[in-house]
C-alpha positions in Angstrom: 160.9 144.6 179.8 162.7 142.1 182.1 166.4 142.2 182.1 167.5 138.2 181.9 170.7 136.7 182.2 172.9 133.7 182.9 174.8 133.9 186.1 176.9 131.7 188.5 176.4 130.8 192.1 178.7 129.1 194.7 177.4 126.1 196.5 177.8 125.8 200.0 180.2 123.1 199.5 182.5 125.1 197.1 181.2 124.1 193.7 179.6 126.5 191.2 176.5 126.1 189.5 174.5 127.9 186.4 171.5 130.1 187.0 169.0 132.1 185.0 168.3 135.4 186.6 165.8 137.7 185.4 165.6 141.4 187.1 162.3 143.4 186.9 162.1 146.6 184.7 162.6 148.7 187.8 165.9 147.3 188.3 165.1 146.3 192.0 162.7 144.2 194.0 162.5 141.2 196.4 164.0 138.2 195.4 162.4 134.7 194.3 164.3 131.5 193.8 162.2 129.5 191.3 162.7 125.7 191.6 162.8 123.6 188.5 160.6 120.8 187.4 162.5 117.5 186.4 163.3 119.1 183.0 166.1 121.3 183.9 166.2 125.0 183.5 164.4 124.9 180.2 162.6 127.6 178.3 159.5 127.0 180.3 161.5 127.7 183.6 163.0 130.6 181.9 159.6 132.0 180.9 158.3 131.8 184.6 161.3 133.7 185.7 160.4 136.4 183.0 156.9 136.4 184.3 157.7 137.0 188.0 160.5 139.5 187.1 157.7 141.5 185.0 155.8 141.6 188.3 158.6 143.1 190.5 160.5 140.3 191.8 164.3 139.3 191.0 163.8 135.8 189.9 166.6 133.3 189.9 166.4 129.5 188.6 169.3 127.5 189.7 170.3 124.4 187.6 169.8 121.4 190.2 171.0 118.9 188.1 174.3 120.6 187.5 176.2 117.8 189.7 175.0 115.2 187.0 174.6 117.1 183.8 175.1 120.8 184.1 172.9 123.0 181.6 170.6 120.4 180.8 167.2 121.6 179.0 164.6 118.7 178.5 161.3 118.5 176.6 158.7 117.2 178.7 156.9 115.2 175.9 160.0 113.9 174.2 162.5 113.4 177.1 160.1 112.5 180.1 162.0 109.0 180.6 165.3 110.8 180.7 164.0 113.2 183.1 162.9 110.4 185.4 166.1 108.8 185.2 167.9 112.0 186.0 165.3 112.2 189.1 166.1 109.0 190.5 169.8 109.8 190.6 169.3 113.3 192.2 170.7 113.8 195.6 167.5 115.5 197.2 169.1 116.9 200.2 171.9 118.5 198.1 169.3 119.8 195.7 167.9 121.6 199.2 171.2 123.0 199.9 171.9 124.1 196.3 168.5 126.0 196.6 169.5 127.4 199.8 172.7 128.8 198.3 170.7 130.6 195.4 168.4 132.1 198.1 171.7 133.5 200.0 173.2 134.7 196.7 169.8 136.5 196.1 169.9 138.2 199.5 173.1 140.0 198.8 172.4 140.8 195.3 172.4 144.5 194.3 169.1 144.3 192.7 167.3 142.6 195.6 165.8 144.2 198.5 167.0 141.4 200.9 163.7 139.6 201.4 163.7 136.4 199.3 161.2 133.7 198.7 160.8 130.5 196.6 158.4 129.0 194.2 158.7 125.6 192.8 156.9 123.3 190.3 156.4 119.5 190.6 160.0 118.3 191.7 160.5 122.1 192.6 157.3 122.2 194.6 158.6 119.6 196.7 161.8 121.4 197.2 160.2 124.6 198.0 158.6 122.9 200.9 161.7 121.5 202.1 163.6 124.8 201.7 161.0 126.3 203.9 161.2 123.9 206.5 165.2 123.9 206.7 166.5 127.3 205.8 163.8 129.9 206.5 162.7 131.9 203.0 160.4 134.7 203.7 157.7 132.9 201.8 157.5 129.5 199.9 154.9 128.5 197.4 154.8 125.0 195.7 152.8 124.1 192.8 151.6 120.4 192.5 154.7 119.5 194.8 155.2 115.6 194.7 155.6 113.4 197.7 155.0 116.0 200.1 152.9 113.4 202.4 156.5 111.8 203.0 158.2 114.9 204.6 155.4 116.0 206.9 157.5 115.2 209.9 159.2 118.4 209.0 156.1 120.5 208.6 156.3 121.8 212.2 159.7 123.6 211.4 158.1 125.8 208.8 158.2 129.1 210.1 157.4 131.3 207.0 154.3 131.9 205.0 153.3 128.9 202.9 151.0 128.3 199.8 150.4 125.2 197.9 148.6 124.5 195.0 147.4 121.1 194.5 145.7 119.4 191.4 142.5 117.3 192.2 143.3 115.0 189.5 147.0 114.6 190.2 148.0 110.9 190.5 151.3 112.2 192.4 149.1 113.4 195.1 146.1 111.3 195.3 143.3 111.9 197.8 144.7 110.3 201.0 148.0 112.2 200.4 146.3 115.5 199.9 144.2 114.7 203.0 147.3 114.3 205.1 149.0 117.5 203.8 145.8 119.5 204.5 145.6 118.1 208.2 149.4 118.6 208.8 149.7 122.4 207.5 146.7 123.9 209.2 148.4 127.6 208.9 149.2 127.1 205.0 147.2 128.5 202.2 146.1 125.4 200.3 144.4 125.7 197.1 142.7 122.5 195.6 141.9 122.7 191.7 139.4 120.0 191.6 139.1 119.4 187.8 143.0 119.9 187.1 145.8 117.5 186.6 149.4 117.6 187.2 151.5 120.4 185.9 148.4 122.2 184.8 150.3 125.7 185.1 152.7 124.5 182.4 152.0 126.2 179.2 151.9 124.0 176.3 151.7 120.6 178.4 149.0 118.2 177.9 147.5 118.9 181.0 147.7 122.7 180.9 144.7 124.2 182.3 144.5 128.2 181.4 141.9 128.9 183.9 143.3 127.0 186.8 146.9 128.4 185.7 145.6 132.1 186.0 144.0 131.6 189.1 147.0 130.0 190.7 149.3 132.5 189.4 146.9 135.4 190.6 147.0 133.8 194.1 150.9 133.5 194.0 151.5 136.9 193.1 149.2 138.4 195.3 150.6 136.2 198.2 154.1 137.5 197.4 152.9 141.2 197.2 151.9 140.6 200.9 154.8 138.5 202.1 157.6 139.9 200.3 156.9 143.3 199.1 154.9 143.9 202.3 152.1 145.6 200.5 149.9 146.9 203.5 146.6 146.4 201.6 145.9 143.2 199.4 143.7 144.9 196.6 142.9 141.5 195.3 141.5 140.6 198.9 139.7 143.9 199.0 138.1 143.2 195.4 137.4 139.8 196.3 135.5 140.8 199.5 133.1 143.3 197.5 132.5 140.7 194.9 131.6 138.3 197.6 129.0 140.8 199.0 127.5 141.3 195.5 127.0 137.8 194.7 127.0 135.8 197.4 125.9 137.3 200.8 124.0 139.6 198.3 124.3 142.4 201.1 124.0 146.0 199.8 125.2 147.2 203.3 128.1 145.1 203.5 128.9 145.8 199.6 129.1 149.7 200.5 131.3 149.1 203.5 134.2 148.4 200.8 133.9 151.6 198.9 134.9 155.1 199.8 132.1 157.6 200.3 132.2 159.3 197.0 132.6 155.9 195.1 131.1 155.6 191.7 130.3 152.5 189.5 129.7 152.9 185.9 128.3 150.0 183.5 129.5 151.4 180.3 127.3 149.7 177.7 124.0 150.6 179.6 125.0 153.9 181.6 123.8 152.1 184.7 125.4 152.4 188.4 125.6 155.4 190.6 127.8 158.2 192.1 128.1 158.3 195.8 126.8 155.9 198.4 123.4 157.4 198.5 123.1 156.5 194.9 125.0 153.2 194.9 122.9 152.3 197.9 119.6 152.5 195.8 121.3 150.8 192.8 122.7 148.1 194.7 119.6 147.4 196.9 116.6 147.7 194.0 118.5 147.3 190.6 121.8 145.1 190.9 121.7 142.7 193.7 118.2 141.4 193.7 118.3 141.3 189.8 120.9 138.9 189.7 119.8 135.5 188.2 120.5 133.0 190.9 122.7 130.7 188.4 125.0 133.5 187.7 129.0 132.5 187.3 132.0 134.6 187.1 134.9 132.6 185.5 138.2 134.5 185.7 140.5 134.9 182.7 142.8 137.3 183.5 144.0 140.0 186.1 146.4 142.7 186.2 146.9 144.3 189.5 148.8 147.7 189.9 149.6 149.8 192.8 146.1 151.0 193.3 144.0 149.3 190.2 142.9 146.0 189.4 141.9 144.9 185.7 139.7 142.0 185.8 138.7 140.3 182.9 136.1 137.3 183.1 133.2 135.2 181.7 129.9 136.3 183.2 127.6 133.7 182.8 123.7 133.6 183.5 120.5 132.2 182.4 118.1 135.2 181.7 115.1 133.9 184.2 114.6 137.4 185.7 114.6 140.8 184.6 117.8 142.6 184.8 117.5 146.2 185.4 121.4 146.9 185.2 122.1 145.0 182.3 118.8 144.5 180.3 116.4 147.3 181.6 112.9 146.8 180.3 113.9 143.2 178.8 111.2 140.7 180.0 113.1 137.3 180.9 113.7 135.1 177.9 115.0 131.9 179.7 118.1 131.7 177.6 121.7 131.2 178.8 124.2 133.9 178.2 128.0 133.8 178.5 129.7 136.9 177.7 133.4 138.4 178.5 133.3 141.5 180.8 136.1 143.8 181.9 136.3 145.5 185.2 138.5 148.2 185.8 138.9 148.9 189.6 140.4 151.9 191.3 141.1 151.6 195.0 142.0 154.3 197.4 143.7 153.0 200.4 141.7 150.0 201.6 138.3 150.8 199.9 137.0 150.8 196.3 136.8 154.2 194.6 135.3 153.5 191.4 134.3 150.6 188.9 134.3 150.9 185.1 132.6 147.9 183.6 132.5 146.9 180.2 130.8 143.8 178.2 130.0 143.3 174.5 126.3 144.1 174.7 125.6 143.2 171.1 127.0 139.6 172.0 124.3 139.4 174.9 121.1 140.5 172.7 122.3 138.1 170.1 122.4 135.3 172.6 119.0 136.3 173.8 117.4 136.2 170.1 117.3 140.0 170.3 119.7 140.8 167.4 120.2 139.0 164.2 124.0 138.3 163.9 123.3 137.6 160.1 124.0 140.4 158.5 126.0 142.5 161.1 129.6 142.3 162.5 128.6 140.9 165.7 128.7 137.5 167.4 126.9 135.5 170.2 128.6 133.0 172.7 131.3 132.8 170.2 132.8 135.9 171.6 133.2 134.0 175.1 134.7 131.0 173.5 137.2 133.2 171.6 138.1 135.0 175.0 138.8 131.6 176.7 140.8 130.2 174.0 142.8 132.1 171.4 143.0 129.1 169.0 139.1 129.2 168.6 138.1 129.5 164.8 138.3 133.3 163.7 135.3 134.7 162.0 134.5 133.4 158.4 133.0 136.6 157.8 136.3 138.5 158.5 138.3 136.1 156.1 135.5 136.7 153.2 135.6 140.5 153.9 131.8 140.5 154.2 129.2 140.5 156.7 126.3 140.5 154.3 124.3 143.2 153.4 124.6 146.9 154.6 122.0 149.2 156.1 122.0 152.8 155.0 
C-alpha cells in the first residue's frame, strides 16, 4: 500500500503551503509534482497521487490556492462556479513558482531519487507546461491543459521530455488551438482522444471516459518509466511493436523479430500456438496472421506493467467471415460479430518477448456464434464484454435467482 501524509512546503517567497504526499510501497522512487485542477487538493487529486505512488513514484500535490483559501476542497459538480471564481483570482505566475518550490522540496526529500517530473490536469495541465518551460523538471505531462495556445511563445524554452493528452471534444482546446499546439511542439508526445471531452480522466466526472483514461494513464506511466525511472527497455513499446506486426503489417518475419529464440505462445482455451521460432513461424504464417478477420479490433481495458511482465486486458472483436484456425479450428465462418474479453500475460527477456499466455472466454465466443445455447448453462454471450467494459452493467438474473435452468447429468 502507499504511504500518504500531509506535509508543508516552504515557498520561494518565505510562505508555507500544504501538500498531499504519497510515498510508494518500496519507500523510495523518483518524484512527481501532481498539479491540481481548479477544485483544489480534493479526494480526486489525492487518489491520483496514490495511483502514481502505487507505481513507484513519490507523488506530491501542492495546494496552489493556499494564498486565497488554504486547504480548500471543492466538488466539481456542486462548486463549479466557485472554482471558476478562484481561478480568476489566481496569480498564475506565482502558482508556477509554488509548483517549482514543490519540485525542489521533492528533489531533497529522503524518499526521492532526485529525479522529479510533473503531471497536471486542466489548470494543472497548463501549469505543467509552464513549469517545464521555466524550471526544468526532468519530464512533464499535461492532461487537457487549458489555454496552452496562449503561451506557445515559451515552447522553445522547454528542454525536458513533454507529453500532452488532448481531448478531441474539449471546448477549452478547440481544433484551431490544438493545431497551434501540435505545430509549436514537434518534439512533444501529443496524444489526441477524438471522442473524449475535457476532464475525461477524472473518475466520477460527467465526461469520464474509462477507455481513454486507461490509455492516457498507461502512456503516462510508461513515459515516466523511461524519463524518471530510466528503465532501459520500454516493455510497452516492445509489446506494441509485436502487436503491430501481428495485426497491422501482418508480417511473420517482423513478428518473430520481437521474440527470443526459444519463445512460446500458448492460447489456453484452444491449445494453439507454438514453442520456439520454428513452430511459431509455422503458426504465425499459416494459422494466425492470415486467419485474422479484416475488421478485427483490440480495445484496451487495463494494463499492468512489472519489471519484466505485462498483463494486458482488452476486448477482442471481429466478424467471423473466415475460418480462424487459432481460435475456432474447424469451424466454418458464420458471418456473426463477436466481442469477448481477452487477457494476455506477456513475459519479456531483455528487449524481446519470451512468452505469451492468452486467455479468453471460449463459451462466450461460441454463444455469440450460435454454436452454444446459453439457456440452460451458466454462460453469457456479448454480455461478458459489456460487463468487462462497465462494472455497473447488470449482473446475471440467473445468479440472483440461483438457477440457470435444468442440469445435464
